[in-house]
mmCIF file of the protein (N, C-alpha, C, O) and its ligand, coordinates in Angstrom:
data_MODEL
# 
_entry.id   MODEL 
# 
loop_
_entity.id 
_entity.type 
_entity.pdbx_number_of_molecules 
1 polymer     1 
2 non-polymer 1 
# 
_entity_poly.entity_id                      1 
_entity_poly.type                           'polypeptide(L)' 
_entity_poly.nstd_linkage                   no 
_entity_poly.nstd_monomer                   no 
_entity_poly.pdbx_seq_one_letter_code       MCSVGGGDFNLEIEEIELERYKCNDCGNKFGGMGENVICPSCHSGNVVKI 
_entity_poly.pdbx_seq_one_letter_code_can   MCSVGGGDFNLEIEEIELERYKCNDCGNKFGGMGENVICPSCHSGNVVKI 
_entity_poly.pdbx_strand_id                 A 
# 
loop_
_entity_poly_seq.entity_id 
_entity_poly_seq.num 
_entity_poly_seq.mon_id 
_entity_poly_seq.hetero 
1 1  MET n 
1 2  CYS n 
1 3  SER n 
1 4  VAL n 
1 5  GLY n 
1 6  GLY n 
1 7  GLY n 
1 8  ASP n 
1 9  PHE n 
1 10 ASN n 
1 11 LEU n 
1 12 GLU n 
1 13 ILE n 
1 14 GLU n 
1 15 GLU n 
1 16 ILE n 
1 17 GLU n 
1 18 LEU n 
1 19 GLU n 
1 20 ARG n 
1 21 TYR n 
1 22 LYS n 
1 23 CYS n 
1 24 ASN n 
1 25 ASP n 
1 26 CYS n 
1 27 GLY n 
1 28 ASN n 
1 29 LYS n 
1 30 PHE n 
1 31 GLY n 
1 32 GLY n 
1 33 MET n 
1 34 GLY n 
1 35 GLU n 
1 36 ASN n 
1 37 VAL n 
1 38 ILE n 
1 39 CYS n 
1 40 PRO n 
1 41 SER n 
1 42 CYS n 
1 43 HIS n 
1 44 SER n 
1 45 GLY n 
1 46 ASN n 
1 47 VAL n 
1 48 VAL n 
1 49 LYS n 
1 50 ILE n 
# 
loop_
_struct_asym.id 
_struct_asym.entity_id 
A 1 
B 2 
# 
loop_
_chem_comp.id 
_chem_comp.type 
_chem_comp.mon_nstd_flag 
ARG 'L-peptide linking' y 
ASN 'L-peptide linking' y 
ASP 'L-peptide linking' y 
CYS 'L-peptide linking' y 
GLU 'L-peptide linking' y 
GLY 'peptide linking'   y 
HIS 'L-peptide linking' y 
ILE 'L-peptide linking' y 
LEU 'L-peptide linking' y 
LYS 'L-peptide linking' y 
MET 'L-peptide linking' y 
PHE 'L-peptide linking' y 
PRO 'L-peptide linking' y 
SER 'L-peptide linking' y 
TYR 'L-peptide linking' y 
VAL 'L-peptide linking' y 
ZN  non-polymer         . 
# 
_pdbx_entity_nonpoly.entity_id   2 
_pdbx_entity_nonpoly.name        ? 
_pdbx_entity_nonpoly.comp_id     ZN 
# 
_pdbx_nonpoly_scheme.asym_id         B 
_pdbx_nonpoly_scheme.entity_id       2 
_pdbx_nonpoly_scheme.mon_id          ZN 
_pdbx_nonpoly_scheme.ndb_seq_num     1 
_pdbx_nonpoly_scheme.pdb_seq_num     101 
_pdbx_nonpoly_scheme.auth_seq_num    101 
_pdbx_nonpoly_scheme.pdb_mon_id      ZN 
_pdbx_nonpoly_scheme.auth_mon_id     ZN 
_pdbx_nonpoly_scheme.pdb_strand_id   A 
_pdbx_nonpoly_scheme.pdb_ins_code    . 
# 
loop_
_atom_site.group_PDB 
_atom_site.id 
_atom_site.type_symbol 
_atom_site.label_atom_id 
_atom_site.label_alt_id 
_atom_site.label_comp_id 
_atom_site.label_asym_id 
_atom_site.label_entity_id 
_atom_site.label_seq_id 
_atom_site.pdbx_PDB_ins_code 
_atom_site.Cartn_x 
_atom_site.Cartn_y 
_atom_site.Cartn_z 
_atom_site.occupancy 
_atom_site.B_iso_or_equiv 
_atom_site.pdbx_formal_charge 
_atom_site.auth_seq_id 
_atom_site.auth_comp_id 
_atom_site.auth_asym_id 
_atom_site.auth_atom_id 
_atom_site.pdbx_PDB_model_num 
ATOM   1   N  N  . MET A 1 1  ? 0.664  -13.032 -19.228 1.00 0.00 ? 1   MET A N  1 
ATOM   2   C  CA . MET A 1 1  ? 1.661  -13.120 -20.283 1.00 0.00 ? 1   MET A CA 1 
ATOM   3   C  C  . MET A 1 1  ? 1.081  -13.764 -21.522 1.00 0.00 ? 1   MET A C  1 
ATOM   4   O  O  . MET A 1 1  ? 1.287  -13.286 -22.638 1.00 0.00 ? 1   MET A O  1 
ATOM   5   N  N  . CYS A 1 2  ? 0.345  -14.865 -21.321 1.00 0.00 ? 2   CYS A N  1 
ATOM   6   C  CA . CYS A 1 2  ? -0.181 -15.588 -22.457 1.00 0.00 ? 2   CYS A CA 1 
ATOM   7   C  C  . CYS A 1 2  ? -1.629 -15.230 -22.729 1.00 0.00 ? 2   CYS A C  1 
ATOM   8   O  O  . CYS A 1 2  ? -2.490 -16.108 -22.743 1.00 0.00 ? 2   CYS A O  1 
ATOM   9   N  N  . SER A 1 3  ? -1.903 -13.986 -22.940 1.00 0.00 ? 3   SER A N  1 
ATOM   10  C  CA . SER A 1 3  ? -3.271 -13.583 -23.228 1.00 0.00 ? 3   SER A CA 1 
ATOM   11  C  C  . SER A 1 3  ? -3.458 -13.512 -24.735 1.00 0.00 ? 3   SER A C  1 
ATOM   12  O  O  . SER A 1 3  ? -3.093 -12.533 -25.386 1.00 0.00 ? 3   SER A O  1 
ATOM   13  N  N  . VAL A 1 4  ? -4.028 -14.561 -25.259 1.00 0.00 ? 4   VAL A N  1 
ATOM   14  C  CA . VAL A 1 4  ? -4.228 -14.631 -26.701 1.00 0.00 ? 4   VAL A CA 1 
ATOM   15  C  C  . VAL A 1 4  ? -5.701 -14.382 -27.008 1.00 0.00 ? 4   VAL A C  1 
ATOM   16  O  O  . VAL A 1 4  ? -6.574 -14.735 -26.216 1.00 0.00 ? 4   VAL A O  1 
ATOM   17  N  N  . GLY A 1 5  ? -5.965 -13.792 -28.128 1.00 0.00 ? 5   GLY A N  1 
ATOM   18  C  CA . GLY A 1 5  ? -7.345 -13.591 -28.555 1.00 0.00 ? 5   GLY A CA 1 
ATOM   19  C  C  . GLY A 1 5  ? -7.989 -12.341 -28.004 1.00 0.00 ? 5   GLY A C  1 
ATOM   20  O  O  . GLY A 1 5  ? -9.209 -12.182 -28.061 1.00 0.00 ? 5   GLY A O  1 
ATOM   21  N  N  . GLY A 1 6  ? -7.190 -11.474 -27.483 1.00 0.00 ? 6   GLY A N  1 
ATOM   22  C  CA . GLY A 1 6  ? -7.760 -10.233 -26.976 1.00 0.00 ? 6   GLY A CA 1 
ATOM   23  C  C  . GLY A 1 6  ? -7.925 -9.213  -28.081 1.00 0.00 ? 6   GLY A C  1 
ATOM   24  O  O  . GLY A 1 6  ? -7.021 -9.017  -28.893 1.00 0.00 ? 6   GLY A O  1 
ATOM   25  N  N  . GLY A 1 7  ? -9.052 -8.576  -28.115 1.00 0.00 ? 7   GLY A N  1 
ATOM   26  C  CA . GLY A 1 7  ? -9.260 -7.554  -29.127 1.00 0.00 ? 7   GLY A CA 1 
ATOM   27  C  C  . GLY A 1 7  ? -8.969 -6.160  -28.589 1.00 0.00 ? 7   GLY A C  1 
ATOM   28  O  O  . GLY A 1 7  ? -9.188 -5.154  -29.264 1.00 0.00 ? 7   GLY A O  1 
ATOM   29  N  N  . ASP A 1 8  ? -8.482 -6.129  -27.389 1.00 0.00 ? 8   ASP A N  1 
ATOM   30  C  CA . ASP A 1 8  ? -8.216 -4.812  -26.805 1.00 0.00 ? 8   ASP A CA 1 
ATOM   31  C  C  . ASP A 1 8  ? -6.839 -4.338  -27.198 1.00 0.00 ? 8   ASP A C  1 
ATOM   32  O  O  . ASP A 1 8  ? -5.823 -4.781  -26.663 1.00 0.00 ? 8   ASP A O  1 
ATOM   33  N  N  . PHE A 1 9  ? -6.836 -3.446  -28.126 1.00 0.00 ? 9   PHE A N  1 
ATOM   34  C  CA . PHE A 1 9  ? -5.561 -2.912  -28.555 1.00 0.00 ? 9   PHE A CA 1 
ATOM   35  C  C  . PHE A 1 9  ? -5.624 -1.405  -28.470 1.00 0.00 ? 9   PHE A C  1 
ATOM   36  O  O  . PHE A 1 9  ? -5.512 -0.694  -29.469 1.00 0.00 ? 9   PHE A O  1 
ATOM   37  N  N  . ASN A 1 10 ? -5.801 -0.949  -27.281 1.00 0.00 ? 10  ASN A N  1 
ATOM   38  C  CA . ASN A 1 10 ? -6.006 0.486   -27.088 1.00 0.00 ? 10  ASN A CA 1 
ATOM   39  C  C  . ASN A 1 10 ? -4.672 1.200   -26.874 1.00 0.00 ? 10  ASN A C  1 
ATOM   40  O  O  . ASN A 1 10 ? -4.269 1.512   -25.753 1.00 0.00 ? 10  ASN A O  1 
ATOM   41  N  N  . LEU A 1 11 ? -4.041 1.430   -27.951 1.00 0.00 ? 11  LEU A N  1 
ATOM   42  C  CA . LEU A 1 11 ? -2.814 2.204   -27.860 1.00 0.00 ? 11  LEU A CA 1 
ATOM   43  C  C  . LEU A 1 11 ? -3.148 3.690   -27.969 1.00 0.00 ? 11  LEU A C  1 
ATOM   44  O  O  . LEU A 1 11 ? -3.707 4.151   -28.964 1.00 0.00 ? 11  LEU A O  1 
ATOM   45  N  N  . GLU A 1 12 ? -2.802 4.399   -26.950 1.00 0.00 ? 12  GLU A N  1 
ATOM   46  C  CA . GLU A 1 12 ? -3.065 5.835   -26.999 1.00 0.00 ? 12  GLU A CA 1 
ATOM   47  C  C  . GLU A 1 12 ? -1.820 6.548   -27.490 1.00 0.00 ? 12  GLU A C  1 
ATOM   48  O  O  . GLU A 1 12 ? -0.808 6.651   -26.797 1.00 0.00 ? 12  GLU A O  1 
ATOM   49  N  N  . ILE A 1 13 ? -1.937 7.028   -28.696 1.00 0.00 ? 13  ILE A N  1 
ATOM   50  C  CA . ILE A 1 13 ? -0.778 7.697   -29.290 1.00 0.00 ? 13  ILE A CA 1 
ATOM   51  C  C  . ILE A 1 13 ? -1.065 9.186   -29.386 1.00 0.00 ? 13  ILE A C  1 
ATOM   52  O  O  . ILE A 1 13 ? -0.795 9.823   -30.404 1.00 0.00 ? 13  ILE A O  1 
ATOM   53  N  N  . GLU A 1 14 ? -1.604 9.716   -28.333 1.00 0.00 ? 14  GLU A N  1 
ATOM   54  C  CA . GLU A 1 14 ? -1.918 11.139  -28.370 1.00 0.00 ? 14  GLU A CA 1 
ATOM   55  C  C  . GLU A 1 14 ? -0.949 11.941  -27.521 1.00 0.00 ? 14  GLU A C  1 
ATOM   56  O  O  . GLU A 1 14 ? -1.194 13.105  -27.204 1.00 0.00 ? 14  GLU A O  1 
ATOM   57  N  N  . GLU A 1 15 ? 0.140  11.313  -27.162 1.00 0.00 ? 15  GLU A N  1 
ATOM   58  C  CA . GLU A 1 15 ? 1.128  12.057  -26.393 1.00 0.00 ? 15  GLU A CA 1 
ATOM   59  C  C  . GLU A 1 15 ? 1.870  13.020  -27.304 1.00 0.00 ? 15  GLU A C  1 
ATOM   60  O  O  . GLU A 1 15 ? 2.254  14.121  -26.907 1.00 0.00 ? 15  GLU A O  1 
ATOM   61  N  N  . ILE A 1 16 ? 2.058  12.573  -28.528 1.00 0.00 ? 16  ILE A N  1 
ATOM   62  C  CA . ILE A 1 16 ? 2.729  13.438  -29.492 1.00 0.00 ? 16  ILE A CA 1 
ATOM   63  C  C  . ILE A 1 16 ? 1.674  14.283  -30.198 1.00 0.00 ? 16  ILE A C  1 
ATOM   64  O  O  . ILE A 1 16 ? 0.779  13.757  -30.861 1.00 0.00 ? 16  ILE A O  1 
ATOM   65  N  N  . GLU A 1 17 ? 1.790  15.562  -30.051 1.00 0.00 ? 17  GLU A N  1 
ATOM   66  C  CA . GLU A 1 17 ? 0.833  16.438  -30.723 1.00 0.00 ? 17  GLU A CA 1 
ATOM   67  C  C  . GLU A 1 17 ? 1.365  16.829  -32.085 1.00 0.00 ? 17  GLU A C  1 
ATOM   68  O  O  . GLU A 1 17 ? 2.376  17.520  -32.209 1.00 0.00 ? 17  GLU A O  1 
ATOM   69  N  N  . LEU A 1 18 ? 0.668  16.375  -33.091 1.00 0.00 ? 18  LEU A N  1 
ATOM   70  C  CA . LEU A 1 18 ? 1.086  16.691  -34.444 1.00 0.00 ? 18  LEU A CA 1 
ATOM   71  C  C  . LEU A 1 18 ? 0.351  17.929  -34.934 1.00 0.00 ? 18  LEU A C  1 
ATOM   72  O  O  . LEU A 1 18 ? -0.845 18.108  -34.703 1.00 0.00 ? 18  LEU A O  1 
ATOM   73  N  N  . GLU A 1 19 ? 1.092  18.758  -35.605 1.00 0.00 ? 19  GLU A N  1 
ATOM   74  C  CA . GLU A 1 19 ? 0.466  19.892  -36.265 1.00 0.00 ? 19  GLU A CA 1 
ATOM   75  C  C  . GLU A 1 19 ? -0.175 19.404  -37.553 1.00 0.00 ? 19  GLU A C  1 
ATOM   76  O  O  . GLU A 1 19 ? 0.254  18.415  -38.147 1.00 0.00 ? 19  GLU A O  1 
ATOM   77  N  N  . ARG A 1 20 ? -1.198 20.112  -37.966 1.00 0.00 ? 20  ARG A N  1 
ATOM   78  C  CA . ARG A 1 20 ? -1.828 19.737  -39.232 1.00 0.00 ? 20  ARG A CA 1 
ATOM   79  C  C  . ARG A 1 20 ? -1.243 20.587  -40.345 1.00 0.00 ? 20  ARG A C  1 
ATOM   80  O  O  . ARG A 1 20 ? -1.153 21.811  -40.245 1.00 0.00 ? 20  ARG A O  1 
ATOM   81  N  N  . TYR A 1 21 ? -0.856 19.916  -41.384 1.00 0.00 ? 21  TYR A N  1 
ATOM   82  C  CA . TYR A 1 21 ? -0.284 20.616  -42.525 1.00 0.00 ? 21  TYR A CA 1 
ATOM   83  C  C  . TYR A 1 21 ? -1.033 20.250  -43.793 1.00 0.00 ? 21  TYR A C  1 
ATOM   84  O  O  . TYR A 1 21 ? -1.665 19.199  -43.894 1.00 0.00 ? 21  TYR A O  1 
ATOM   85  N  N  . LYS A 1 22 ? -0.941 21.148  -44.746 1.00 0.00 ? 22  LYS A N  1 
ATOM   86  C  CA . LYS A 1 22 ? -1.494 20.870  -46.057 1.00 0.00 ? 22  LYS A CA 1 
ATOM   87  C  C  . LYS A 1 22 ? -0.443 21.163  -47.104 1.00 0.00 ? 22  LYS A C  1 
ATOM   88  O  O  . LYS A 1 22 ? 0.257  22.174  -47.044 1.00 0.00 ? 22  LYS A O  1 
ATOM   89  N  N  . CYS A 1 23 ? -0.347 20.262  -48.062 1.00 0.00 ? 23  CYS A N  1 
ATOM   90  C  CA . CYS A 1 23 ? 0.618  20.427  -49.133 1.00 0.00 ? 23  CYS A CA 1 
ATOM   91  C  C  . CYS A 1 23 ? 0.017  21.300  -50.225 1.00 0.00 ? 23  CYS A C  1 
ATOM   92  O  O  . CYS A 1 23 ? -1.102 21.057  -50.676 1.00 0.00 ? 23  CYS A O  1 
ATOM   93  N  N  . ASN A 1 24 ? 0.750  22.303  -50.642 1.00 0.00 ? 24  ASN A N  1 
ATOM   94  C  CA . ASN A 1 24 ? 0.263  23.171  -51.711 1.00 0.00 ? 24  ASN A CA 1 
ATOM   95  C  C  . ASN A 1 24 ? 0.461  22.570  -53.095 1.00 0.00 ? 24  ASN A C  1 
ATOM   96  O  O  . ASN A 1 24 ? -0.100 23.057  -54.076 1.00 0.00 ? 24  ASN A O  1 
ATOM   97  N  N  . ASP A 1 25 ? 1.239  21.538  -53.167 1.00 0.00 ? 25  ASP A N  1 
ATOM   98  C  CA . ASP A 1 25 ? 1.488  20.935  -54.477 1.00 0.00 ? 25  ASP A CA 1 
ATOM   99  C  C  . ASP A 1 25 ? 0.455  19.870  -54.822 1.00 0.00 ? 25  ASP A C  1 
ATOM   100 O  O  . ASP A 1 25 ? -0.065 19.845  -55.938 1.00 0.00 ? 25  ASP A O  1 
ATOM   101 N  N  . CYS A 1 26 ? 0.158  18.997  -53.874 1.00 0.00 ? 26  CYS A N  1 
ATOM   102 C  CA . CYS A 1 26 ? -0.767 17.910  -54.189 1.00 0.00 ? 26  CYS A CA 1 
ATOM   103 C  C  . CYS A 1 26 ? -2.045 17.985  -53.360 1.00 0.00 ? 26  CYS A C  1 
ATOM   104 O  O  . CYS A 1 26 ? -2.971 17.202  -53.569 1.00 0.00 ? 26  CYS A O  1 
ATOM   105 N  N  . GLY A 1 27 ? -2.095 18.927  -52.420 1.00 0.00 ? 27  GLY A N  1 
ATOM   106 C  CA . GLY A 1 27 ? -3.315 19.090  -51.639 1.00 0.00 ? 27  GLY A CA 1 
ATOM   107 C  C  . GLY A 1 27 ? -3.457 18.080  -50.522 1.00 0.00 ? 27  GLY A C  1 
ATOM   108 O  O  . GLY A 1 27 ? -4.507 18.006  -49.883 1.00 0.00 ? 27  GLY A O  1 
ATOM   109 N  N  . ASN A 1 28 ? -2.440 17.320  -50.282 1.00 0.00 ? 28  ASN A N  1 
ATOM   110 C  CA . ASN A 1 28 ? -2.494 16.312  -49.238 1.00 0.00 ? 28  ASN A CA 1 
ATOM   111 C  C  . ASN A 1 28 ? -2.492 16.967  -47.856 1.00 0.00 ? 28  ASN A C  1 
ATOM   112 O  O  . ASN A 1 28 ? -1.742 17.910  -47.606 1.00 0.00 ? 28  ASN A O  1 
ATOM   113 N  N  . LYS A 1 29 ? -3.330 16.459  -46.975 1.00 0.00 ? 29  LYS A N  1 
ATOM   114 C  CA . LYS A 1 29 ? -3.332 16.943  -45.603 1.00 0.00 ? 29  LYS A CA 1 
ATOM   115 C  C  . LYS A 1 29 ? -2.743 15.865  -44.708 1.00 0.00 ? 29  LYS A C  1 
ATOM   116 O  O  . LYS A 1 29 ? -3.081 14.686  -44.813 1.00 0.00 ? 29  LYS A O  1 
ATOM   117 N  N  . PHE A 1 30 ? -1.871 16.291  -43.843 1.00 0.00 ? 30  PHE A N  1 
ATOM   118 C  CA . PHE A 1 30 ? -1.182 15.308  -43.022 1.00 0.00 ? 30  PHE A CA 1 
ATOM   119 C  C  . PHE A 1 30 ? -0.738 15.957  -41.722 1.00 0.00 ? 30  PHE A C  1 
ATOM   120 O  O  . PHE A 1 30 ? -0.759 17.179  -41.575 1.00 0.00 ? 30  PHE A O  1 
ATOM   121 N  N  . GLY A 1 31 ? -0.345 15.131  -40.808 1.00 0.00 ? 31  GLY A N  1 
ATOM   122 C  CA . GLY A 1 31 ? 0.166  15.623  -39.540 1.00 0.00 ? 31  GLY A CA 1 
ATOM   123 C  C  . GLY A 1 31 ? 1.674  15.575  -39.541 1.00 0.00 ? 31  GLY A C  1 
ATOM   124 O  O  . GLY A 1 31 ? 2.283  14.608  -39.997 1.00 0.00 ? 31  GLY A O  1 
ATOM   125 N  N  . GLY A 1 32 ? 2.257  16.616  -39.032 1.00 0.00 ? 32  GLY A N  1 
ATOM   126 C  CA . GLY A 1 32 ? 3.704  16.642  -39.003 1.00 0.00 ? 32  GLY A CA 1 
ATOM   127 C  C  . GLY A 1 32 ? 4.201  17.524  -37.887 1.00 0.00 ? 32  GLY A C  1 
ATOM   128 O  O  . GLY A 1 32 ? 3.431  18.236  -37.242 1.00 0.00 ? 32  GLY A O  1 
ATOM   129 N  N  . MET A 1 33 ? 5.470  17.467  -37.672 1.00 0.00 ? 33  MET A N  1 
ATOM   130 C  CA . MET A 1 33 ? 6.051  18.334  -36.670 1.00 0.00 ? 33  MET A CA 1 
ATOM   131 C  C  . MET A 1 33 ? 7.508  18.585  -37.010 1.00 0.00 ? 33  MET A C  1 
ATOM   132 O  O  . MET A 1 33 ? 8.119  17.854  -37.789 1.00 0.00 ? 33  MET A O  1 
ATOM   133 N  N  . GLY A 1 34 ? 8.046  19.630  -36.415 1.00 0.00 ? 34  GLY A N  1 
ATOM   134 C  CA . GLY A 1 34 ? 9.418  19.979  -36.729 1.00 0.00 ? 34  GLY A CA 1 
ATOM   135 C  C  . GLY A 1 34 ? 9.464  21.206  -37.614 1.00 0.00 ? 34  GLY A C  1 
ATOM   136 O  O  . GLY A 1 34 ? 8.439  21.800  -37.947 1.00 0.00 ? 34  GLY A O  1 
ATOM   137 N  N  . GLU A 1 35 ? 10.673 21.567  -37.984 1.00 0.00 ? 35  GLU A N  1 
ATOM   138 C  CA . GLU A 1 35 ? 10.834 22.784  -38.765 1.00 0.00 ? 35  GLU A CA 1 
ATOM   139 C  C  . GLU A 1 35 ? 10.783 22.512  -40.254 1.00 0.00 ? 35  GLU A C  1 
ATOM   140 O  O  . GLU A 1 35 ? 10.281 23.331  -41.024 1.00 0.00 ? 35  GLU A O  1 
ATOM   141 N  N  . ASN A 1 36 ? 11.290 21.385  -40.655 1.00 0.00 ? 36  ASN A N  1 
ATOM   142 C  CA . ASN A 1 36 ? 11.299 21.056  -42.076 1.00 0.00 ? 36  ASN A CA 1 
ATOM   143 C  C  . ASN A 1 36 ? 10.269 19.964  -42.346 1.00 0.00 ? 36  ASN A C  1 
ATOM   144 O  O  . ASN A 1 36 ? 10.592 18.777  -42.402 1.00 0.00 ? 36  ASN A O  1 
ATOM   145 N  N  . VAL A 1 37 ? 9.039  20.393  -42.511 1.00 0.00 ? 37  VAL A N  1 
ATOM   146 C  CA . VAL A 1 37 ? 7.972  19.432  -42.764 1.00 0.00 ? 37  VAL A CA 1 
ATOM   147 C  C  . VAL A 1 37 ? 7.869  19.188  -44.257 1.00 0.00 ? 37  VAL A C  1 
ATOM   148 O  O  . VAL A 1 37 ? 7.821  20.121  -45.059 1.00 0.00 ? 37  VAL A O  1 
ATOM   149 N  N  . ILE A 1 38 ? 7.838  17.937  -44.604 1.00 0.00 ? 38  ILE A N  1 
ATOM   150 C  CA . ILE A 1 38 ? 7.764  17.554  -46.009 1.00 0.00 ? 38  ILE A CA 1 
ATOM   151 C  C  . ILE A 1 38 ? 6.521  16.713  -46.218 1.00 0.00 ? 38  ILE A C  1 
ATOM   152 O  O  . ILE A 1 38 ? 6.186  15.861  -45.396 1.00 0.00 ? 38  ILE A O  1 
ATOM   153 N  N  . CYS A 1 39 ? 5.850  16.958  -47.311 1.00 0.00 ? 39  CYS A N  1 
ATOM   154 C  CA . CYS A 1 39 ? 4.659  16.190  -47.652 1.00 0.00 ? 39  CYS A CA 1 
ATOM   155 C  C  . CYS A 1 39 ? 5.019  14.716  -47.824 1.00 0.00 ? 39  CYS A C  1 
ATOM   156 O  O  . CYS A 1 39 ? 5.905  14.385  -48.612 1.00 0.00 ? 39  CYS A O  1 
ATOM   157 N  N  . PRO A 1 40 ? 4.350  13.839  -47.105 1.00 0.00 ? 40  PRO A N  1 
ATOM   158 C  CA . PRO A 1 40 ? 4.659  12.414  -47.225 1.00 0.00 ? 40  PRO A CA 1 
ATOM   159 C  C  . PRO A 1 40 ? 4.196  11.829  -48.548 1.00 0.00 ? 40  PRO A C  1 
ATOM   160 O  O  . PRO A 1 40 ? 4.609  10.730  -48.918 1.00 0.00 ? 40  PRO A O  1 
ATOM   161 N  N  . SER A 1 41 ? 3.347  12.549  -49.262 1.00 0.00 ? 41  SER A N  1 
ATOM   162 C  CA . SER A 1 41 ? 2.815  12.018  -50.508 1.00 0.00 ? 41  SER A CA 1 
ATOM   163 C  C  . SER A 1 41 ? 3.717  12.337  -51.688 1.00 0.00 ? 41  SER A C  1 
ATOM   164 O  O  . SER A 1 41 ? 4.058  11.455  -52.476 1.00 0.00 ? 41  SER A O  1 
ATOM   165 N  N  . CYS A 1 42 ? 4.103  13.608  -51.807 1.00 0.00 ? 42  CYS A N  1 
ATOM   166 C  CA . CYS A 1 42 ? 4.891  14.005  -52.971 1.00 0.00 ? 42  CYS A CA 1 
ATOM   167 C  C  . CYS A 1 42 ? 6.263  14.532  -52.577 1.00 0.00 ? 42  CYS A C  1 
ATOM   168 O  O  . CYS A 1 42 ? 7.041  14.956  -53.432 1.00 0.00 ? 42  CYS A O  1 
ATOM   169 N  N  . HIS A 1 43 ? 6.555  14.506  -51.295 1.00 0.00 ? 43  HIS A N  1 
ATOM   170 C  CA . HIS A 1 43 ? 7.861  14.909  -50.778 1.00 0.00 ? 43  HIS A CA 1 
ATOM   171 C  C  . HIS A 1 43 ? 8.178  16.370  -51.086 1.00 0.00 ? 43  HIS A C  1 
ATOM   172 O  O  . HIS A 1 43 ? 9.342  16.749  -51.217 1.00 0.00 ? 43  HIS A O  1 
ATOM   173 N  N  . SER A 1 44 ? 7.141  17.173  -51.197 1.00 0.00 ? 44  SER A N  1 
ATOM   174 C  CA . SER A 1 44 ? 7.351  18.592  -51.429 1.00 0.00 ? 44  SER A CA 1 
ATOM   175 C  C  . SER A 1 44 ? 7.485  19.313  -50.095 1.00 0.00 ? 44  SER A C  1 
ATOM   176 O  O  . SER A 1 44 ? 6.877  18.925  -49.098 1.00 0.00 ? 44  SER A O  1 
ATOM   177 N  N  . GLY A 1 45 ? 8.279  20.349  -50.096 1.00 0.00 ? 45  GLY A N  1 
ATOM   178 C  CA . GLY A 1 45 ? 8.422  21.163  -48.892 1.00 0.00 ? 45  GLY A CA 1 
ATOM   179 C  C  . GLY A 1 45 ? 7.476  22.355  -48.908 1.00 0.00 ? 45  GLY A C  1 
ATOM   180 O  O  . GLY A 1 45 ? 7.505  23.197  -48.010 1.00 0.00 ? 45  GLY A O  1 
ATOM   181 N  N  . ASN A 1 46 ? 6.645  22.417  -49.929 1.00 0.00 ? 46  ASN A N  1 
ATOM   182 C  CA . ASN A 1 46 ? 5.701  23.519  -50.088 1.00 0.00 ? 46  ASN A CA 1 
ATOM   183 C  C  . ASN A 1 46 ? 4.429  23.228  -49.293 1.00 0.00 ? 46  ASN A C  1 
ATOM   184 O  O  . ASN A 1 46 ? 3.372  22.977  -49.872 1.00 0.00 ? 46  ASN A O  1 
ATOM   185 N  N  . VAL A 1 47 ? 4.536  23.263  -47.981 1.00 0.00 ? 47  VAL A N  1 
ATOM   186 C  CA . VAL A 1 47 ? 3.413  22.932  -47.131 1.00 0.00 ? 47  VAL A CA 1 
ATOM   187 C  C  . VAL A 1 47 ? 3.094  24.121  -46.212 1.00 0.00 ? 47  VAL A C  1 
ATOM   188 O  O  . VAL A 1 47 ? 3.964  24.926  -45.877 1.00 0.00 ? 47  VAL A O  1 
ATOM   189 N  N  . VAL A 1 48 ? 1.847  24.198  -45.828 1.00 0.00 ? 48  VAL A N  1 
ATOM   190 C  CA . VAL A 1 48 ? 1.410  25.254  -44.930 1.00 0.00 ? 48  VAL A CA 1 
ATOM   191 C  C  . VAL A 1 48 ? 0.720  24.630  -43.731 1.00 0.00 ? 48  VAL A C  1 
ATOM   192 O  O  . VAL A 1 48 ? 0.088  23.579  -43.836 1.00 0.00 ? 48  VAL A O  1 
ATOM   193 N  N  . LYS A 1 49 ? 0.850  25.285  -42.601 1.00 0.00 ? 49  LYS A N  1 
ATOM   194 C  CA . LYS A 1 49 ? 0.176  24.812  -41.396 1.00 0.00 ? 49  LYS A CA 1 
ATOM   195 C  C  . LYS A 1 49 ? -1.290 25.219  -41.431 1.00 0.00 ? 49  LYS A C  1 
ATOM   196 O  O  . LYS A 1 49 ? -1.611 26.364  -41.747 1.00 0.00 ? 49  LYS A O  1 
ATOM   197 N  N  . ILE A 1 50 ? -2.163 24.303  -41.115 1.00 0.00 ? 50  ILE A N  1 
ATOM   198 C  CA . ILE A 1 50 ? -3.604 24.608  -41.145 1.00 0.00 ? 50  ILE A CA 1 
ATOM   199 C  C  . ILE A 1 50 ? -4.201 24.432  -39.771 1.00 0.00 ? 50  ILE A C  1 
ATOM   200 O  O  . ILE A 1 50 ? -5.401 24.641  -39.589 1.00 0.00 ? 50  ILE A O  1 
HETATM 201 ZN ZN . ZN  B 2 .  ? 2.250  16.912  -51.537 1.00 0.00 2 101 ZN  A ZN 1 
# 
């Protein structure tokens, strides 16, 4: 319980498979999922799956 000073922080967050998307407006590449993917950078819906 009281394990302090450990550098082991191996969180495996690969259970969720994110699709790769690219924003056509700002060129940002990001991971997303769902039907309505929005660019996290410019909030544009003009994104394509890559
Ligand atoms: Zn964008």
